[in-house]
N, C-alpha and C positions, 0 to 999 in steps of 0.2 A: 854386279852393278858398281860402277865407279863414278864418284861425284867430285866435281871441282870444289876446291876448298880455299876460301879466303879467310885466313886466321885473324888478320887484323892485329893491331899493336897490343891490345890487352891480352890476347891469347898467348902471346909470346913473352909477356912480362908480368904484370900485376895479377893476371887471372890465369896463370899457367895451369892451375888445377882444372880449370874449365877445359883447356885444350887436352890435357891428359885424360880426363874422364870421357870426353867426347870421342877421342880416338879409340879408347878401349871399348866403349859401348858400341860404336859403329862396327868395329872389328868383330865383336861378339855376335852382332846381328848379321854378319856375312857380307858387309859392304867395305869398300876401301875408298880412300881419298886420293885425288890427284891435285896436290897443292899448286896454286897458281905460281908459276915461276917469276921471280923478281917482283913480287907484289910490293906495294908501298901503302903508306897510311892513306885512308880514304878521306881524311879531312874531318871526320867525325863531328865534334861538337862546335867547332869554332870557324872553320874555313868558309862555310857557306854564308856566314854573316859578315865576312870580310871582303870577299870578292866572288860574286856568284859564278861568273864564267870560269875562273881559275879553279874554284872549288868543284865545279862540275867536271872539269878536265882531270882533276886529281882523282876523283872517284872513277871516271870513265877510263882512265889509264888501266885500271885493274880489269874492267870489262873488256878492253881492247886486248890485254894479255890473255884473258880467258878465251877470247875468240881466236886469237893466233895459235893458242895451244890446242884448238879443236874441241873445246868444251861446249856443251849445249846448256848446261846448268851448273850453278855454283851455290854453295851454302856459305852464308855469313852468320856464324852463331852469335856474334855480338849484335844486340838490337840496334845500337847506334850505327854500326857499320852497315847492317842490313838496310836500315832506313836511308842512309846516304846513297848507297849503291842503287837501290831500287828507284828512289826519287830522282837522282841524277840521270839515270838511264831513261826514265820516262820523259823528263823535261828535254833532254838532249835529242831524243829520237822523235819527239813531237813538235819541236820548235826549230824550223830550218835554219834560222839565223844563228841560234846558239850552237846547233850541230856543226855549222860551217866554222865557227870560231874554235870549238873544241877540237875538231879535226885538224885545224891549222896548228894549234898548240901541240897536239900529239903527233903531227906529221904523218897521219894515216887516215884511211877511210873506215868508218864504222859501218859495217855491212849488215849485221844482224843483231837482234836483241837476244841477250843471254837471260835465261830464267834465273833470277836471283831468289834463293830460298832462305827463309829464316830457319831456326833450329827445329821448330815444330813441323814445318813443311818437309824438312828432311826426313823425319821419322814417318810422316805420312807417305812419302815417296818410297822409303824402304819397305813399308808395310807395317801398320800399327799392330797387326796380329802377331808379328814376330816378337814383340815385347812380352806378351802373355805366354807365348809358346816357349820362350827361352828363360823365363824367370825360374830361379831355383831357391830363392830366399824369401821368406815371409816377412813383409814389411807392413803388416796390417795395423801395427801400433802407431804408424805415422798418420797424423791428421794434418794435411797440407793446405795452406792458403796459397793458391797459385797466383803469382804476381807477374803481370804482363808489362807493367810500366806504361809509359806514354808513347813509346816509339814502335813497339812490336806490331801493333795492329793499325797504326795510323800513318798517313791519311788513308782511309779506307777506299777512296776513289782511285788510289794508285796501288796499294798493297793487295786489294781484293782478297783479304785474308781474315776470316773470322768476323765477329761482330765488334765494332769499335768501342762499344760501351759495355757489353756483356759477353765477352769471349768465353769459350768453353773448351777449346781444343787442347789446352794444356791439362785441364782436369781429366780429359779422356785418357791421355797418355799415363798420367799419374795413377788413375784407377785401374788401367790395364796392368800396371806394374804391381798392383795389389795393395796400394795405400788408399786411405780415405781422403776426401777433399771436403772443404767447408765452403759454404756460401757466405761471402763477405762483401764489404762495401768499397774497398780501396784497390781492387785488382788492376785498375788502369790509371790510378792517380800517380802524379809525378813524385819522385823521391828527392827532387832537388837537382838531380843530374850533375852537370859540370860545375855547379855552384859550390861543390864540395870544398874547394880551396878559398874562393873569393868570399862566399857568404855561408860560412859553416853554420851560422845560427839558423838560416833558412833550411838547410839540409837536415839538421838535427830535429827541427820541428816537424818537417814533412815526413821524415823517415820514422820518427817515433809514432806519429799518428797511424802510419801503415802497420807497424808492428803491434801497436795497441789494439787496432781493429781486428787484426788476425787472431790475436790472443783472445779477445772478447768473444769471438765467434767460434771458439773451441779448437783452434789450430795449435799444434805444438811445433810446427816447422813452417818456414816460408820457403817457397820454391820459386826460383827466378831463372831467366834466360838472358841475362844482360850483365856483363862484367861491372859496368858502372853502378848499376842498381845494387849489385852484390856488395861492392865497396861501401856504398852509402849505408846499406842496411846491416852489414856485418861489421865492418871495420869501425864505423862511427858509434857503435854501441858503448864503447868505453867512455867516449865523450858524453854520450847520453846519460850514463850513470853519474857523471860529475854534474851535469846540468839538471838532471832529474833524479835525485837520490833514490827514489822509489823504483826506478826502472830495473826490471829483471831481465837477464840475458835471454835472448831468443835465437835459436839456431837458424841459419839461412843456408840453403843448399842450392847448387845449380841443378837444373832439371836432369842433366846428364849424370850427376852424382847419385841422385835418387834412383834413376833407372839402373845405374851400375850396381847399387846395393841389391836391388831386386834380381839382378842377373848373377848374383853370387860373389861380387867383388868386395874386398875389405875397404874400410874407411881410408886407411893409409895408401892403399893401392890407387884409390881414386883422387887422392890429394886433399881429402876433407880435413886432414890434420893441419893443413896450411891455413885454415880459416882463423879469424880472430876469436870468434865465439865457438866453443867446443861443441861438437855433436857426437854423441855416442848412442848408437841404437840400443845396446843392451841396457843402458841406464834409462832410456826412454821406455823400453818394454817393462823394466822394473817399476818405474813410476806408475805406469798404466795398471800393472798388477796390484800395486799398493792401493790405488784408488778404488 
């Protein structure tokens, strides 16, 4: 099975480890990618509040390229990219006036809808059972708080994916990999998203509440499927320690990194060593044994 791949800006830059671990895990599960040729930024967090039509065209250009490349479905592992692509396609293909404007900007006709998948849908398409069939390393000492953020499952009227308030699809994948999951309160709360530069105070407050709730409910790792969420929850912890002296560092993994560990890959091979907050499974296991 070959899947169309829209990496987006983060996968090729600040979240390179997400791209690395995704490619390795997908290959291990017997699937390959057909990256969209000449893809461009989807507009992500800001374009759609600046000019709705042009933002739609920006996202739809990538859909157009996928169609021209003969792809029937594509995966956008960044939650923000996924949201912009799936929402823009829905609005463009259901609003004739907008579709006409977008086609004029792109100088092409949009003939079919491409299935846009998020990361979890990708593994569902590959076959969830392949995760448990291929795991070679025991990660039972991981107690994960699965964090969906505010974009992965919303708006549910368009994404038609999982429950918008109490999703469980990520937990299913994590448990198939052999880790444990916790029931907690902040799995779909916002981390502050793109306010990370303009309103760092907001991001620190929201992100710390997410980490604290995960810890309070027995988790020892946060698992995410969004580069921006990972940046806020991982990179900003040094600032959290300055603002909240009692804060204790808490590791944050991409879902693909956790799956990669279960499939027998090493932390450095998956890019986990690139994170701000250190994660070492051997130390985690030792702490568990000591308790």
